[in-house]
C-alpha positions in Angstrom: -24.7 17.2 39.6 -22.4 15.1 37.5 -23.2 12.0 39.7 -26.9 12.6 39.3 -26.6 12.8 35.5 -24.5 9.6 35.5 -27.2 7.6 37.4 -30.2 9.0 35.7 -30.7 6.1 33.4 -30.6 3.8 36.2 -33.3 5.8 38.0 -35.4 5.8 34.9 -35.1 1.9 34.8 -36.1 1.6 38.5 -39.2 3.8 38.1 -40.3 2.0 34.8 -40.0 -1.3 36.8 -42.2 0.0 39.7 -44.8 1.6 37.4 -45.7 -2.0 36.3 -48.5 -3.2 38.5 -47.3 -6.9 38.6 -44.0 -5.7 40.1 -45.9 -3.9 43.0 -47.5 -7.2 44.0 -44.4 -8.1 46.0 -44.2 -8.4 49.8 -41.3 -5.8 50.0 -43.4 -3.3 48.1 -46.5 -3.9 50.2 -44.6 -4.0 53.6 -43.8 -0.3 53.1 -46.7 0.6 50.8 -47.2 4.2 52.2 -43.5 5.0 51.7 -43.2 3.3 48.4 -46.2 5.1 46.9 -44.9 8.5 48.0 -41.4 7.8 46.7 -42.9 6.6 43.2 -45.0 9.7 43.0 -42.1 12.0 43.8 -40.0 10.3 41.2 -42.7 11.1 38.5 -42.9 14.7 39.3 -39.5 15.6 40.8 -39.7 19.3 40.2 -42.8 19.5 42.4 -41.1 17.9 45.3 -37.4 18.2 45.1 -35.3 21.3 44.3 -31.7 20.9 43.4 -29.8 24.2 43.6 -28.1 25.4 40.4 -24.3 25.3 40.5 -22.6 28.7 40.8 
């Protein structure tokens, strides 16, 4: 959990980058469009798609 908190600012930077439409006009994004769209959507609503167990 500590590691996730440490990299959270980086994750926010990456999501903000891909949210900009011009940045998605890139061959690497388009080559894997279906996967990239799903991953971006799950990053915007992580509580809906990902559960991280609480530490005991």
